[in-house]
Structures are given as structure tokens and as C-alpha cells.
N, C-alpha and C positions, 0 to 999 in steps of 0.2 A: 798653327801647328804645321811641323815642318813635314815636308813628304815623306820620309818614313813611319812618320805616327801616322798619316794620313792610309798612306798602305796597310801597314799594321793593322788600325782599327776596321778598315773594311774587310779584312779579312777574317779578323776575329767577330765582326758583325753577321758573314755569311756562317762562319762554323756555328754558332748560336745560335743562328736560326734553323739549324739544321740539326741541332742537340748533338752535335758532337764533342766530344773530347778535344783536348791538345795532344792527348798518347794518341791517342786514333787516327787524325790526321797529319800527327810528323811519322808516326809509321807507316800507314799508307804512300804517304809521298816519298818516303826513302830520306828525309829532311831530320837531321839530328832536334833529340827533341828539345836541348839546352837551344838551338840556332833558331827553331822553330819560335819557341817562346821570345826570343829576342825579336824576331820580325816582328811578331804579334804587337812586343809592346814598341816599336820602331826604334829598334837599339841595330838593326842590321838593315841590310840592301840586299834582299835577294836577286838573284839573276833573273835573266826572262824567262829561263828553263825551271828553276825553281818554283818560280812562282804559277808558271805552267802545272807543275805537279802538284803546287798547294792545293789551286784550283778543281784539277781534277780529284784530287782526293778527297776533297768538301763536294765535289759534283756539282760544280758554279761554273755558268758560262762564263766567258770572257764581259759578255751584254750585260750579264749579271753583277758581277766584279764593277766594271763601271758603273752600273746604278748603287753600288755599296760606296763607292768612292764619290758618287754625288750626294748621299744621304752623310756622310760622313764634313765631307767641305762645309755644306749647307746647314751642318750643325744640328741637323735632325735627332741624331742617335748623342744618348748620353749615356756616360759610364755608370752601370750602377754596382752595388756595394761587390758584388761579386764578379766585376772588373769586366763583365760581359757589355755591349749595348744592345740600347733597345730604341726602337721608333717613340 
């Protein structure tokens, strides 16, 4: 899995843990909805500022993001039919 996909899956993991929609997070973070979806798919490379804005909109700390990255890299999460990740 490439780095962009790892980041995207980690963001999706945090978002779905909190039962937030993509629209809610993109609106709260000020990130264009299409761009936000591309980030979650791993098709875009967000700047550190955008990543911070997204994590703030989700209500996640950098430590939680690091843990989500670790979960994705270890392969503990699987993609469900709905496209979300679960442990």
C-alpha cells in the first residue's frame, strides 16, 4: 500500500470511528468535498496544514492519527462493503 493510501485509510478510520460523514468533515475543515474524497481514497497528497485541518474537524489528535496509521500499516483494519475501515 502506498503512503497516500495509508494516510487516506487512516483518516477514514478516524472519521468512521466518530460516525462522521465525509461532507461533515470536509465542511468543518474547509476542504473541498471532492478533494477530501480523493484524500481518503489515497489519490491526493494533502499538505500538513490540510491534514491538521482535517484532523481538527474529525476531533482527532496527532497521537490518534499516528495510532490509526499504525493500525492501517499492520493491516488490522479491513475495508467493509460500505468503504469504511473496522478493526
